[in-house]
KOLRO-786630 format. One record per residue (C-alpha): x, y, z; chain; residue in one letter. Coordinates in Angstrom, 2 decimals. Layout:
REM residues N
      px      py      pz cadena residuo
       X       Y       Z      A       a
...
END
This chain:
REM residues 304
      px      py      pz cadena residuo
   -7.60  -24.13    0.29      A       m
   -4.77  -24.35   -0.11      A       s
   -3.86  -20.51    1.31      A       i
   -4.53  -20.26    4.99      A       n
   -2.89  -18.07    8.25      A       f
   -3.69  -20.82   10.62      A       d
   -1.26  -19.40   13.84      A       g
   -0.74  -16.10   11.73      A       k
   -1.54  -12.86   13.68      A       v
   -3.17  -10.01   11.23      A       a
   -3.46   -6.24   11.74      A       i
   -6.11   -4.50    9.38      A       v
   -6.39   -0.61   10.00      A       t
   -9.26    0.88    8.71      A       g
  -11.33   -2.50    9.23      A       a
  -14.83   -1.48   10.12      A       g
  -15.43   -0.79    6.89      A       n
  -14.93   -1.77    2.96      A       g
  -12.42   -2.56    2.00      A       l
  -10.46   -3.67    5.39      A       g
  -14.35   -5.46    7.40      A       r
  -13.77   -7.95    4.23      A       s
   -9.63   -7.97    4.32      A       h
  -10.08   -8.84    8.19      A       a
  -13.14  -11.36    7.83      A       l
  -11.95  -13.37    4.99      A       a
   -8.34  -13.68    7.05      A       l
  -10.04  -14.85    9.88      A       a
  -12.08  -16.85    7.76      A       e
   -8.54  -18.35    6.58      A       r
   -7.02  -19.67   10.13      A       g
   -5.65  -15.78   11.25      A       a
   -6.13  -14.06   15.06      A       k
   -6.97  -10.99   13.64      A       v
   -6.52   -6.96   15.51      A       v
   -9.36   -5.37   13.86      A       v
   -8.37   -1.54   13.81      A       n
  -10.79    1.47   13.21      A       d
  -10.72    4.98   14.41      A       l
  -14.79    5.39   13.47      A       g
  -14.97    8.42   12.25      A       g
  -16.67    9.40    8.64      A       a
  -15.46    9.48    5.55      A       r
  -13.21   12.22    5.73      A       d
  -12.32   11.58    8.69      A       g
  -14.42   12.90   11.08      A       t
  -16.16   12.07   14.79      A       g
  -14.94    7.93   16.41      A       a
  -16.80    5.58   16.91      A       s
  -16.12    1.92   18.08      A       s
  -19.24    0.01   16.92      A       d
  -18.35   -0.66   13.20      A       a
  -14.74   -2.44   14.60      A       a
  -16.67   -4.15   17.31      A       m
  -19.49   -5.72   14.81      A       e
  -16.62   -6.75   13.13      A       v
  -14.51   -8.71   16.06      A       v
  -18.68  -10.27   17.08      A       a
  -18.70  -11.69   13.56      A       i
  -15.51  -13.11   13.70      A       i
  -15.54  -14.32   17.11      A       e
  -19.18  -16.13   16.34      A       a
  -17.88  -18.31   13.35      A       a
  -15.21  -19.83   15.68      A       g
  -11.81  -17.25   15.30      A       g
   -9.83  -14.91   17.34      A       e
  -10.50  -11.27   17.01      A       a
  -10.50   -7.96   19.07      A       f
  -10.75   -4.00   18.07      A       a
   -9.01   -0.88   18.69      A       h
   -9.88    2.37   17.84      A       g
   -6.45    3.37   17.12      A       a
   -6.01    6.54   15.30      A       n
   -2.79    5.41   12.52      A       v
   -2.22    9.15   12.08      A       a
   -1.02    8.77   15.92      A       n
    1.96    6.55   16.81      A       f
    1.24    6.88   19.76      A       d
   -1.95    5.17   19.56      A       e
   -0.64    2.50   16.79      A       v
    2.33    1.76   19.75      A       q
   -0.38    0.51   22.19      A       d
   -2.45   -1.74   19.19      A       m
    0.32   -3.69   18.76      A       v
    1.51   -3.80   22.35      A       a
   -2.06   -5.56   22.63      A       q
   -1.25   -7.70   20.31      A       a
    1.46   -9.09   21.23      A       m
    0.28   -9.11   24.81      A       a
   -2.47  -10.97   23.51      A       k
   -1.10  -13.64   21.37      A       w
    3.28  -13.44   21.00      A       g
    4.13  -11.80   17.46      A       r
    2.14   -9.97   14.35      A       v
    3.24  -11.85   10.80      A       d
    1.07   -9.40    8.84      A       i
    0.51   -6.27    8.61      A       l
   -2.58   -4.30    5.97      A       i
   -2.10   -0.34    5.67      A       n
   -6.16    0.14    4.43      A       n
   -7.25    2.83    6.62      A       a
   -7.60    6.16    4.01      A       g
   -9.84    9.29    3.88      A       i
  -10.70   11.53    1.25      A       l
  -10.65   15.47    1.18      A       r
  -11.22   15.73   -2.51      A       d
  -11.28   19.09   -4.30      A       k
   -9.17   20.20   -6.98      A       s
   -5.54   21.84   -6.33      A       f
   -6.79   25.32   -6.47      A       s
   -9.25   25.41   -4.03      A       k
   -7.92   22.81   -1.45      A       m
   -7.24   24.26    2.18      A       d
   -3.67   23.28    2.36      A       l
   -4.79   21.49    6.28      A       a
   -6.87   19.21    4.17      A       d
   -3.45   18.07    1.92      A       f
   -1.97   17.45    4.96      A       k
   -4.95   16.10    7.11      A       l
   -4.57   13.01    3.92      A       v
   -0.92   12.95    3.63      A       m
   -1.41   12.10    7.67      A       d
   -3.70    9.40    7.32      A       v
   -2.62    7.96    4.47      A       h
    1.04    8.15    3.88      A       l
    1.97    8.21    7.97      A       m
   -0.79    6.44    9.59      A       g
    1.29    3.43    6.60      A       s
    4.68    4.56    8.39      A       v
    3.41    4.51   11.81      A       n
    2.62    1.12   11.65      A       c
    4.45   -0.78    9.77      A       t
    7.05    0.80   12.20      A       k
    5.10    0.00   15.42      A       a
    5.64   -4.18   14.31      A       v
    8.80   -3.24   11.83      A       w
   11.29   -4.37   14.69      A       d
    8.96   -7.65   16.02      A       i
    9.04   -8.34   12.10      A       m
   12.23   -8.61   12.31      A       r
   12.92  -10.13   15.49      A       e
   10.81  -13.21   14.03      A       q
   12.22  -13.18   10.62      A       n
    8.73  -13.32    8.67      A       y
    6.73  -10.29    8.44      A       g
    3.89   -9.79    5.24      A       r
    3.16   -5.69    4.96      A       i
    0.67   -4.62    2.26      A       v
    0.78   -1.08    1.11      A       m
   -2.70   -0.35   -0.36      A       t
   -2.13    2.28   -3.04      A       t
   -4.25    4.13   -6.15      A       s
   -4.42    4.58   -9.76      A       s
   -5.27    7.93   -8.22      A       s
   -0.99    7.74   -7.52      A       g
    0.07    5.86  -10.14      A       m
   -1.71    7.69  -13.06      A       y
   -3.27   10.69  -11.72      A       g
   -7.68   11.71  -10.86      A       n
   -8.51   14.83  -11.13      A       f
   -9.58   16.61   -7.34      A       g
   -7.21   13.92   -5.74      A       q
   -4.08   16.01   -5.71      A       s
   -3.67   15.04   -1.50      A       n
   -5.14   11.30   -1.77      A       y
   -2.73   10.79   -4.64      A       g
    0.41   12.03   -3.80      A       a
    0.12   10.17   -0.96      A       a
   -0.60    6.93   -2.53      A       k
    2.23    7.18   -4.90      A       m
    4.33    8.24   -1.50      A       a
    4.11    4.90   -0.51      A       v
    5.20    3.19   -2.67      A       l
    8.43    4.35   -2.65      A       g
    7.75    3.44    1.05      A       l
    7.27    0.29   -0.03      A       m
    9.98    0.11   -2.60      A       n
   13.04    0.68    0.40      A       t
   11.48   -1.10    2.66      A       l
   11.89   -4.29    0.46      A       v
   15.07   -3.62    0.04      A       l
   15.83   -3.52    3.99      A       e
   13.17   -5.86    5.39      A       g
   14.39   -8.57    2.26      A       g
   17.10  -10.20    4.94      A       k
   15.04  -11.01    7.61      A       n
   11.73  -12.66    5.46      A       n
    9.51   -9.46    5.44      A       i
    7.92   -9.49    2.31      A       h
    6.45   -5.77    1.25      A       v
    3.74   -5.19   -1.30      A       n
    1.24   -2.99   -2.90      A       a
   -2.67   -3.55   -3.52      A       l
   -4.26   -0.82   -5.92      A       a
   -7.91   -2.35   -5.58      A       p
  -11.08   -0.68   -7.57      A       t
  -14.27   -1.31   -5.23      A       a
  -17.97   -0.35   -4.18      A       g
  -16.92    1.67   -0.72      A       t
  -17.47    5.01    1.01      A       r
  -14.79    6.23   -0.23      A       m
  -16.36    5.80   -4.17      A       t
  -19.87    5.22   -3.66      A       e
  -20.77    8.80   -4.84      A       d
  -18.83    8.44   -8.14      A       l
  -19.97    5.60   -9.77      A       m
  -23.99    4.67  -11.10      A       p
  -25.19    1.92   -8.39      A       p
  -24.74   -1.39  -11.79      A       e
  -21.29   -0.41  -11.66      A       i
  -21.10   -0.45   -7.94      A       l
  -22.24   -4.19   -7.74      A       a
  -19.55   -5.54   -9.47      A       l
  -16.12   -3.24   -7.37      A       l
  -16.68   -6.27   -4.72      A       t
  -14.95   -5.62   -1.96      A       a
  -14.02   -9.85   -2.53      A       e
  -12.70   -9.47   -5.33      A       s
  -10.87   -7.15   -3.69      A       v
   -9.61   -9.40   -0.72      A       t
   -8.58  -11.86   -2.78      A       a
   -6.09  -10.06   -4.59      A       g
   -4.99   -8.82   -1.01      A       a
   -4.89  -12.15    0.90      A       l
   -1.97  -13.79   -2.09      A       v
    0.13  -10.62   -0.55      A       l
   -0.08  -11.07    2.71      A       c
    0.42  -15.36    2.12      A       d
    4.00  -17.12    3.18      A       e
    4.71  -17.86   -0.76      A       k
    3.60  -13.84   -1.98      A       a
    5.99  -11.92   -3.90      A       p
    7.33   -8.88   -2.33      A       t
    8.10   -5.09   -4.50      A       r
    4.72   -6.59   -6.28      A       t
    1.96   -3.59   -7.45      A       i
   -1.34   -5.40   -7.19      A       l
   -4.46   -3.98   -9.22      A       c
   -7.80   -5.62   -7.87      A       a
  -11.68   -5.26   -9.39      A       g
  -14.78   -6.21  -10.39      A       a
  -12.41   -9.88  -11.59      A       g
   -9.82   -8.30  -12.75      A       g
   -6.08   -8.48  -10.93      A       y
   -3.19   -6.84  -13.35      A       a
    0.09   -5.92  -12.60      A       k
    1.57   -2.43  -12.56      A       a
    5.85   -1.65  -12.58      A       n
    7.22    1.62  -12.72      A       m
    9.90    1.16  -16.46      A       y
   12.90    3.64  -17.49      A       e
   13.96    3.48  -20.69      A       t
   18.25    2.40  -21.37      A       d
   18.16    5.72  -22.54      A       g
   21.20    7.60  -24.00      A       i
   24.84    8.84  -23.39      A       f
   25.68   12.23  -23.93      A       m
   29.95   13.25  -23.83      A       p
   31.16   16.31  -22.11      A       v
   31.36   18.84  -24.78      A       d
   26.97   17.44  -25.35      A       e
   25.28   17.78  -22.28      A       q
   23.29   20.54  -23.20      A       s
   19.38   20.57  -22.80      A       p
   19.11   21.87  -26.48      A       d
   21.03   18.21  -27.63      A       a
   18.99   16.54  -25.18      A       i
   15.78   17.11  -26.91      A       v
   17.85   16.71  -30.44      A       a
   17.41   13.34  -29.25      A       k
   14.13   12.92  -27.46      A       w
   13.02   10.02  -29.12      A       d
   16.11    7.83  -28.85      A       e
   15.55    8.55  -24.56      A       l
   12.27    7.76  -24.64      A       s
   12.89    4.17  -26.99      A       d
   10.46    2.01  -25.17      A       p
   12.36   -1.03  -27.09      A       a
   15.22   -1.92  -24.34      A       n
   13.09   -0.75  -20.88      A       h
   13.08   -2.42  -17.66      A       q
   11.94   -2.10  -13.81      A       a
   14.62   -1.08  -11.74      A       l
   15.65   -3.18   -8.17      A       e
   16.99    0.02   -7.02      A       s
   18.16    3.95   -7.28      A       g
   21.67    2.64   -7.09      A       a
   20.77    0.39  -10.52      A       k
   19.52    3.62  -12.36      A       q
   23.81    5.30  -11.62      A       t
   25.00    1.87  -12.17      A       e
   23.28    2.19  -15.46      A       k
   24.17    5.83  -16.36      A       f
   28.14    4.95  -14.96      A       l
   28.17    1.96  -17.57      A       t
   27.30    3.75  -20.10      A       k
   29.82    6.45  -19.51      A       a
   32.35    4.18  -18.91      A       m
   31.85    2.12  -22.35      A       a
   32.12    5.43  -24.00      A       a
   35.17    6.62  -22.15      A       l
   36.99    2.45  -23.17      A       k
   35.44    3.49  -27.27      A       g
   36.94    7.14  -26.79      A       a
END
């Protein structure tokens, strides 16, 4: 196995079942010491039990690996800090964080309670923020870190009944984009995984024969690429049923309009031109968009 994690310490949230369980077992199989985080709640976030996480730890230890379970609620920063402190006390470092924990509270936006919207945001977005914050300075000091956000096609493209989930899953990409810029000098690579898998999060949505193709293990193969020493950074890796693809956000080259033409009517008149994808590109930061627009404006001024 060319990709291995010997000597590395990994934290996987929501690792008692489904994708998190698969990620944790695969990391351990390739040499990582693993913190198996799981609150042990139901799919909608209710309840708590350590049984699933302890089972994953038992499997890892039976195979000769090292692991411990922690029931931190990722939406509670104090609990997350305790989890990270235990990892540091036991192993002295944290190299890998997979933000996988999540819940569903699906309803159409008109029928959704704001409490359900906020709870999903707290677990998916603030859970990722809390866990990342808790390991960030550790990774900066050791000049090494690999962080994986879990995003979704529901965020990137939309999915009926998942306005809360989709908003949270798009938000973690914004978090990723900035952390890439801030962590680069300390060799912290931040990426996102967009999985399609047959887990308890999706078991009600698909027939059994389709679920059989959507294995957690096929997604985990992609996740481990994002945890490797040679991992890319700022990559959205989509994975499911043995298919792998990269998603990017592109911006068209656009147009420039002088002051006397800057009206909504003129913009509509040139809509096809500003929408032309011929020279579209993925921008490296928000500043690059400003740079592009100012370059166009300065060029126009010089040509006037």
